[in-house]
Legacy VTK file of the C-alpha trace (Angstrom):
# vtk DataFile Version 3.0
C-alpha trace
ASCII
DATASET POLYDATA
POINTS 226 float
95.003 143.093 32.492
93.289 142.007 29.281
93.791 138.518 27.907
92.680 137.044 24.612
92.251 133.279 24.500
92.150 131.664 21.068
90.449 128.287 20.882
88.960 126.009 18.222
85.688 124.143 17.690
83.717 123.445 20.828
82.752 119.980 19.615
86.273 118.804 18.862
88.970 120.783 20.649
89.742 119.154 23.969
93.018 121.063 24.380
91.147 124.348 23.934
88.645 123.448 26.631
91.298 123.160 29.348
92.379 126.826 29.701
88.962 128.100 28.640
87.089 126.329 31.445
89.861 127.091 33.939
89.663 130.822 33.260
85.868 130.785 33.288
85.711 128.835 36.555
88.243 131.103 38.290
86.673 134.305 36.998
89.748 135.352 34.987
88.413 137.719 32.328
89.404 137.232 28.712
88.331 138.029 25.178
87.073 134.793 23.645
88.287 134.263 20.058
87.374 131.129 18.136
89.371 129.886 15.148
87.698 126.695 13.911
89.298 123.612 12.439
88.311 123.767 8.779
90.543 121.065 7.279
92.571 118.039 8.414
95.747 120.143 8.659
95.203 123.685 9.955
98.877 124.466 10.576
99.371 127.122 7.914
96.100 128.864 8.765
96.876 128.898 12.474
100.449 130.082 11.883
98.949 133.448 11.025
98.377 134.059 14.718
100.061 131.204 16.637
103.818 130.532 16.661
103.162 126.787 17.023
100.445 126.633 14.391
98.140 125.248 17.074
95.542 126.290 19.624
94.926 127.125 22.399
96.905 130.343 22.498
96.796 133.005 25.209
97.666 136.562 24.225
98.722 138.960 26.967
99.764 142.234 25.438
102.789 141.521 23.244
103.176 138.021 24.692
101.850 134.874 23.051
101.653 131.862 25.346
100.960 128.554 23.546
99.772 125.175 24.814
97.260 124.390 27.538
99.960 123.591 30.100
102.016 126.650 29.199
98.928 128.821 29.614
98.104 127.194 32.954
101.604 127.802 34.316
101.517 131.394 33.104
98.185 132.015 34.814
99.334 130.319 38.014
102.079 132.926 38.374
99.516 135.704 38.154
96.263 134.456 39.669
95.325 132.664 42.869
93.431 129.398 42.738
94.984 127.729 39.700
96.554 125.128 41.997
95.150 123.868 45.326
96.291 125.638 48.462
97.507 122.629 50.439
100.824 121.078 49.493
99.502 117.518 49.380
96.619 118.442 47.098
98.906 120.573 44.951
101.360 117.693 44.457
98.471 115.431 43.443
96.987 118.031 41.086
100.250 118.864 39.368
101.096 115.209 38.895
97.684 114.435 37.429
97.837 117.464 35.131
101.223 116.537 33.698
100.130 112.908 33.315
97.117 114.012 31.279
99.147 116.474 29.252
101.746 113.891 28.263
99.815 110.632 28.261
96.524 108.838 27.654
97.207 108.458 23.944
94.780 105.560 23.503
91.964 107.499 25.146
92.618 110.423 22.799
92.816 108.339 19.630
90.162 105.705 20.350
87.628 108.079 21.949
87.958 111.292 19.968
86.204 114.210 21.623
82.836 115.112 20.170
80.601 116.852 22.676
77.359 116.635 20.735
77.036 112.902 20.106
76.608 109.606 21.920
78.463 106.538 20.704
78.306 102.795 21.189
82.062 102.224 21.132
83.901 99.443 19.396
85.493 96.825 21.710
88.233 98.362 23.827
91.859 97.906 22.917
94.144 96.897 25.746
95.688 100.354 25.687
92.328 102.062 26.037
91.322 99.738 28.854
94.470 100.666 30.760
93.885 104.373 30.135
90.307 104.205 31.428
91.394 102.251 34.502
94.050 104.871 35.230
91.526 107.697 34.864
89.258 105.871 37.299
92.151 105.550 39.773
92.951 109.264 39.577
89.336 110.293 40.068
88.686 107.931 42.957
92.014 108.749 44.618
91.458 112.493 44.443
87.896 112.327 45.727
88.811 109.970 48.577
91.911 111.861 49.707
90.660 115.438 49.445
86.947 115.077 50.081
85.538 116.400 46.799
83.484 117.561 45.139
86.441 118.503 42.917
89.418 116.270 42.262
91.737 118.112 44.647
89.226 119.279 47.224
86.550 121.880 47.689
87.588 124.237 44.870
87.833 123.904 41.107
91.510 123.959 40.074
93.700 123.151 37.071
93.372 119.399 37.571
89.610 119.657 37.036
90.187 121.737 33.916
92.622 119.232 32.441
90.231 116.321 32.949
87.142 118.257 31.851
87.484 117.011 28.237
87.639 113.465 29.622
84.276 114.039 31.294
82.758 114.730 27.883
84.433 111.616 26.488
83.140 109.495 29.367
79.601 110.634 28.645
79.923 110.308 24.864
81.246 106.736 24.959
79.661 105.507 28.201
83.005 104.742 29.850
82.983 103.250 33.360
85.008 105.234 35.899
83.445 103.755 39.020
83.021 106.165 41.917
84.723 108.802 39.769
81.384 109.253 38.027
80.419 111.584 40.890
83.081 114.027 39.703
82.035 113.581 36.061
78.440 114.509 36.896
79.607 117.450 38.991
81.918 118.939 36.372
79.400 118.481 33.554
76.938 120.538 35.620
79.383 123.426 36.066
78.057 126.602 34.375
81.191 126.964 32.255
80.929 123.381 31.009
77.259 123.891 30.252
78.111 127.022 28.280
80.759 125.144 26.290
78.247 122.389 25.544
75.550 124.825 24.415
78.021 126.429 22.028
79.165 123.006 20.806
75.617 121.933 20.000
75.023 125.184 18.111
77.992 124.652 15.778
76.916 123.855 12.225
80.303 123.154 10.607
81.905 119.743 10.389
85.560 118.882 9.785
86.128 115.709 7.801
89.078 114.204 9.693
87.387 114.639 13.087
84.184 113.131 11.718
86.178 110.194 10.304
87.746 109.605 13.728
84.262 109.593 15.239
83.023 107.048 12.696
85.997 104.807 13.474
85.332 104.980 17.224
81.998 103.173 17.103
78.359 103.594 16.154
76.760 107.004 16.708
73.511 106.401 18.543
72.486 110.048 18.979
73.598 113.334 17.450
72.403 116.495 19.196
74.353 118.961 17.053
72.681 121.512 14.790
LINES 1 227
226 0 1 2 3 4 5 6 7 8 9 10 11 12 13 14 15 16 17 18 19 20 21 22 23 24 25 26 27 28 29 30 31 32 33 34 35 36 37 38 39 40 41 42 43 44 45 46 47 48 49 50 51 52 53 54 55 56 57 58 59 60 61 62 63 64 65 66 67 68 69 70 71 72 73 74 75 76 77 78 79 80 81 82 83 84 85 86 87 88 89 90 91 92 93 94 95 96 97 98 99 100 101 102 103 104 105 106 107 108 109 110 111 112 113 114 115 116 117 118 119 120 121 122 123 124 125 126 127 128 129 130 131 132 133 134 135 136 137 138 139 140 141 142 143 144 145 146 147 148 149 150 151 152 153 154 155 156 157 158 159 160 161 162 163 164 165 166 167 168 169 170 171 172 173 174 175 176 177 178 179 180 181 182 183 184 185 186 187 188 189 190 191 192 193 194 195 196 197 198 199 200 201 202 203 204 205 206 207 208 209 210 211 212 213 214 215 216 217 218 219 220 221 222 223 224 225
């Protein structure tokens, strides 16, 4: 079985990171194809290969599977380890995954993902404060109930992959997630996350709309990108 996973810029593309780090962590082999964001609207460019005009996209033979959640569900039908083994942990993981996939809009908009920088953020909106508090609850609940070091127990699963971009955001903006910081430190040390970060720092291109979102988020205090 040969997969191709199409993703975008390592610095910016949080949705791309989810299936990429999941497949890396579980040892699911794939051809890694990068299609960078080059303009504020990449729809027409991405329509050349993606039916949705978006990434990530998983290609399996003649099949094209869009969206990070769609890819995760597709892989779960074909590979062990995507979800936790125990029912209780699986219910927690699936709930947290769907909550991340459909929610946390203030976290996304106010704390745009940019792996290679550190930011002193502007004062939190009420919506962002609530999002960060909810992330903290999820992290602390998972670690307390299932014993860590991952959110649903001893093994890396889809719930860790879906919150992996949040770990980068937490570090970039210095967000407080209480005891959940133990998971943040652990996931950032994962070899796949370290590989993603190395590739992010090596990127030389910039995309104006993502850079504008970064400027609006606060004051950049360090920039480690090439």
